[in-house]
N, C-alpha and C positions, 0 to 999 in steps of 0.2 A: 510466446515463451521459447518456441523452437528457433525463432529468428535470432533471439539474443544468444542462445547457445551456439548456434552456427557461427554467428558473428564473433563471439568470444573465442571459439575454436580457431577461426581464421587468423584473428589477431595474435593468438598464442603461437601459432605456427610461424607467423612472420617474425615475432620476437625471438623465437628459438633460432630461426635461420639467421637473423641479424646477429644474435649472440655468438653463434658458432663461427660465423665469418670474421668476427672480431674477438678471437680467442687469445690475443696477446696478453702477457702479464703486465699489469700496471701497478704503480705504487698507490696505496690507500692509507691515509692517516686517520686513525680512530683514537681519540682521547690521548694524544701525545705519543702514540705507538704507530709505527709504520709497518705495513704488510705489503707483500707482493702477491696479488691475487689476479686470477684470470678475469679479463673484462667480461667474458661470457658469463661467468659466475655472478659477477656484480649485476649485470643486466637482468639475469633470471631472478636473483634474490630481490632486487628492487621492484621488479614487476610483480612478484609474488606478494610482497608487502603492500603494494598498491591495490592488488586484488582483494587482499584481506581487509584493508581499510574500507574499500568501497562496499564490500559485503557487510561489514559492521554497520556502516551508515545506512545501507538499505534495510538491514534487520531492525534498526531503531525506528526507521520510518514506517516499516510494516507493522511493528509492534504498536506504534501510536495510532495508525489507521485501524487496526483491529480493535483497539481500545475505544476509539471513536465510534466504530460500527456497533460494538456491543452497547455502548451508551445510547446511541440513537435508536437501536432496536428496542431496548427497554423502554425508552421514552415513547416510542411509537405504540408499543403494546399497552402502555398505561393510557395513552390518549384514545386508543381504540376502545378500551374498556369503558372509559369515561363517556365516550360518544354513544356507546351502546346503552349505557345506563340512562343517559339523557334522552335518547330516543324512546326508551321504554316508558319513561315518566311522561313525556309530552305527547306521545301518539296514543290515540285510543286503541284498545285491543280488539275492536270489532273488525279489523281488517281493512278499514278505509285508508286510502292513500292520503298523503299530506295535501294533495290538490283537492280531494273530496272534502277534507276537513276545513280547508280555507273557504270552499264554496258554501258549506253549511253555515260558517260564521257570517259570511256576507248575507245569506238569506235570512238569518236570524236578526240581523241589524236592520233589514229592509222592512220587517213586519211592524 
């Protein structure tokens, strides 16, 4: 996580340096209206929008992963309870291990 933060900080510094060195005013047309805006401002605004969009995509992905984790955790707990119930039904309560139980069954069929 720290690696990504440091990497994004470095990229942000590079973008700001690039924007400041290109501070000339340029014409921008938006919906049939033309504005004179600093190129540095355009670069910073578009970079910010890109970061916001990337964050939204990451949040949607994280939300879906959390939903899947919750579903799988619930399914796991259900299966563990079912497994425990099946073990209680099929294993004798005398403390014999499953291997001992199988050996007793083999001895009973030999007689």
